[in-house]
C-alpha atoms as one frame of an Amber mdcrd trajectory, in Angstrom:
protein
  -4.818 -73.274-106.990  -8.286 -72.622-108.884  -7.831 -71.314-112.647  -9.364
 -68.003-113.664 -10.643 -69.152-116.440 -11.205 -65.309-118.466 -12.455 -63.983
-115.358 -10.656 -60.574-114.550 -10.342 -59.006-111.329 -12.594 -55.501-110.294
  -9.013 -53.845-110.710  -8.817 -54.897-114.469 -12.207 -54.034-114.985 -11.811
 -50.521-114.229  -8.365 -50.605-116.140 -10.114 -51.988-119.440 -12.867 -49.589
-118.602 -10.806 -47.000-118.247  -8.231 -47.442-121.062 -11.309 -47.670-123.286
 -13.085 -44.269-122.488  -9.185 -42.614-122.863  -8.945 -44.362-126.681 -12.564
 -43.227-127.008 -12.906 -39.418-126.412  -9.343 -38.609-126.381  -7.219 -36.390
-123.588  -9.776 -33.535-123.606 -11.975 -35.509-122.294 -10.623 -35.690-118.792
  -9.608 -32.177-119.143 -13.591 -31.600-119.631 -14.695 -33.721-117.067 -12.370
 -32.316-114.447 -12.908 -29.007-114.933 -16.708 -29.339-114.445 -16.219 -31.051
-111.215 -13.981 -28.593-109.981 -16.559 -26.103-110.712 -18.734 -28.154-108.547
 -17.144 -28.309-105.800 -16.270 -24.607-105.717 -19.681 -24.296-106.012 -20.648
 -26.196-103.002 -17.866 -24.364-100.647 -19.455 -21.240-101.414 -22.624 -22.641
-100.902 -21.338 -23.906 -97.626 -19.904 -20.352 -96.420 -22.887 -18.606 -97.160
 -25.359 -20.598 -94.856 -23.012 -20.492 -92.219 -21.799 -24.700 -92.801
């Protein structure tokens, strides 16, 4: 088998990045961006209904 000298998988890199963001910005950051995303989806749905789509 080949050795993975210092290399990480995409999954491991994503997890490492997520932990870094969590430690830097905290729980409230995720609440805020989640709320913004939800509001954007709500707006897009309303626009779609108005346009007859």
